[in-house]
C-alpha positions in Angstrom: 125.4 66.1 84.4 126.3 66.9 80.8 124.8 70.0 78.9 122.3 67.9 76.9 121.2 66.2 80.3 121.1 69.8 81.9 118.7 71.3 79.2 116.5 67.9 79.1 115.9 68.8 83.1 115.2 72.2 82.3 112.5 71.4 79.6 111.0 68.3 81.9 110.1 71.5 84.3 107.5 72.8 81.5 106.8 70.1 79.3 105.0 66.4 79.4 107.5 64.0 80.4 107.1 62.0 77.2 108.1 65.1 74.8 111.4 66.0 76.5 113.5 64.1 74.0 111.6 65.2 70.9 111.5 68.6 71.7 115.3 68.8 72.5 116.2 66.9 69.3 114.0 69.5 67.5 115.5 72.5 69.4 119.0 71.6 69.1 118.9 70.4 65.4 117.4 73.8 64.4 119.7 75.6 67.1 116.7 77.3 68.5 117.2 80.0 71.5 114.1 79.0 73.7 113.3 81.8 76.0 110.9 80.8 78.9 109.1 84.1 80.1 106.7 85.5 82.9 102.9 85.4 82.2 102.2 87.8 78.9 98.6 89.1 78.6 99.2 89.7 75.0 100.6 86.5 73.8 101.2 82.7 74.9 104.4 82.4 72.6 106.2 84.1 69.9 108.9 83.4 67.2 111.6 85.4 65.6 113.0 84.4 62.5 116.9 85.4 62.2 118.0 89.0 62.0 121.1 90.9 61.6 121.4 91.6 65.2 120.3 87.8 66.2 121.4 85.0 63.3 119.4 82.3 64.8 115.6 81.1 65.9 114.3 82.5 68.8 111.1 81.1 70.4 109.4 82.2 73.6 107.0 80.4 75.6 105.0 81.6 78.6 106.2 79.9 81.8 103.2 79.5 83.4 101.2 77.3 81.4 100.2 73.6 81.9 102.6 71.4 80.5 100.3 70.0 77.7 99.2 73.9 76.9 103.0 74.5 77.0 103.6 71.7 74.5 100.4 73.1 72.4 101.8 76.7 72.2 105.6 75.6 71.5 104.3 73.4 68.6 102.6 76.3 67.1 105.8 78.6 67.1 107.6 75.6 65.8 105.2 75.7 62.7 106.0 79.4 62.5 109.8 78.3 62.0 109.0 75.2 59.7 107.2 77.6 57.7 110.0 80.3 57.5 112.3 77.4 56.5 110.4 76.4 53.7 109.0 79.8 52.5 110.8 82.5 54.0 109.4 85.6 54.4 106.8 85.3 51.2 103.8 83.8 53.0 101.3 85.1 55.7 102.1 84.5 59.3 98.9 82.2 59.8 98.2 81.1 56.4 97.5 77.9 54.9 101.3 77.1 55.0 101.8 77.7 58.6 98.3 75.9 59.1 99.7 72.6 57.2 102.8 72.5 59.3 101.1 73.1 62.3 98.5 70.5 61.5 101.6 68.1 60.8 103.2 68.6 64.2 99.9 68.4 66.2 99.5 64.7 64.7 102.8 63.8 64.7 102.9 64.6 68.6 99.7 63.0 69.1 100.5 59.8 67.3 103.6 59.5 69.6 101.6 59.4 72.6 102.9 63.3 74.0 99.1 64.4 74.4 96.4 62.8 76.6 94.3 60.4 74.9 90.9 61.7 75.7 91.9 64.7 73.3 93.0 62.3 70.3 89.5 62.6 68.6 89.7 66.3 69.0 93.4 66.7 67.4 91.8 64.5 64.7 88.8 66.8 64.4 90.9 70.0 64.4 93.6 69.0 61.9 91.4 67.3 59.4 90.9 70.2 57.0 92.3 73.6 56.3 91.7 76.3 57.3 91.9 75.3 60.9 88.7 76.2 63.1 89.2 78.7 65.9 86.4 77.3 67.8 87.9 73.5 67.7 91.2 74.9 68.6 89.9 76.9 71.9 88.1 73.7 72.5 91.3 71.5 72.6 92.9 74.1 74.7 90.0 74.3 77.5 90.0 70.3 77.6 93.9 70.3 78.1 93.6 72.9 80.8 90.9 71.0 82.3 93.2 67.8 82.3 96.3 69.4 83.5 94.9 71.8 85.8 91.1 71.3 86.5 91.1 74.0 89.5 92.1 76.7 86.9 90.0 75.6 83.7 87.8 78.6 82.3 85.3 79.4 80.0 87.0 82.5 79.0 86.6 83.5 75.4 89.3 85.4 73.6 89.2 87.9 70.7 91.0 85.1 68.5 88.0 83.0 68.4 85.5 85.5 67.1 85.3 86.2 63.5 86.2 89.8 62.3 83.0 91.9 62.5 81.9 90.6 66.1 80.5 93.1 68.6 82.4 92.4 71.8 83.4 94.0 75.2 86.9 93.6 76.7 86.4 92.0 80.5 88.4 94.5 81.9 86.8 97.2 80.6 83.1 96.1 80.1 81.9 99.6 79.4 83.0 100.1 76.1 81.5 98.4 73.0 83.8 97.3 70.2 83.4 95.8 67.0 86.4 94.4 65.2 87.6 95.6 61.8 90.8 93.4 60.7 93.3 91.1 61.8 97.0 92.4 62.1 98.9 89.5 63.1 99.0 89.4 66.9 96.1 92.2 67.3 92.9 93.2 66.0 92.2 96.8 64.6 88.9 97.7 66.6 86.7 100.5 66.9 84.5 101.8 69.8 81.2 101.8 68.6 79.9 104.6 70.5 82.9 107.1 69.6 84.3 106.0 66.2 87.9 105.7 68.1 90.0 102.9 66.6 92.3 100.6 68.9 94.3 97.6 68.6 93.4 94.8 71.1 95.4 91.7 71.2 94.2 88.5 70.1 94.5 87.1 73.7 92.5 89.2 75.3 89.3 88.0 77.2 86.2 89.2 75.7 82.6 88.9 76.2 80.8 88.7 72.8 77.4 90.8 72.5 74.0 89.1 71.5 73.6 90.1 68.4 77.3 89.8 67.4 78.1 86.7 65.4 80.9 84.5 66.2 82.5 80.8 64.7 
């Protein structure tokens, strides 16, 4: 088995079969180091731009994701790479420039048949305009999880889905009531409403929006 065949065989363990060749070509042509990680509660994937200590593009994706969710997260990180190639470090991580690249990749992979036909309309709506809608993005994730693995699909709400200013409780410690104040890359600066103490809470934290709090 050639090195290419071995790499594609590894990718096929995580990706929809139809997407393996396209993803292999992208990773190979951009000299991307792809790392499959254990489940991380703080994030599903990550992109690291070239640095003096590692002069290559590095993408990591959680290995416990279902195939189409793995592809969705990988496209998210590929969009970061494409944004860096075009703009360098001069733009915001999830600004309009990244959103445009992410929308383009989603439409491209949907048109090529790498996502289920059932989510075609959802992807069209999600990518129809910038800025992207958090609620439509989360609905797409839920539908993909439901199609890939109905037994594990949930209605959990992530902090990323809620606009800044929302009152919420973290599912794992519901005794505390928080209000989000600002987004800082992958985390949110939040304040404990009772004590006034500030915390950083990961955007992928499962939360319980409070009645009276607002959300998108």
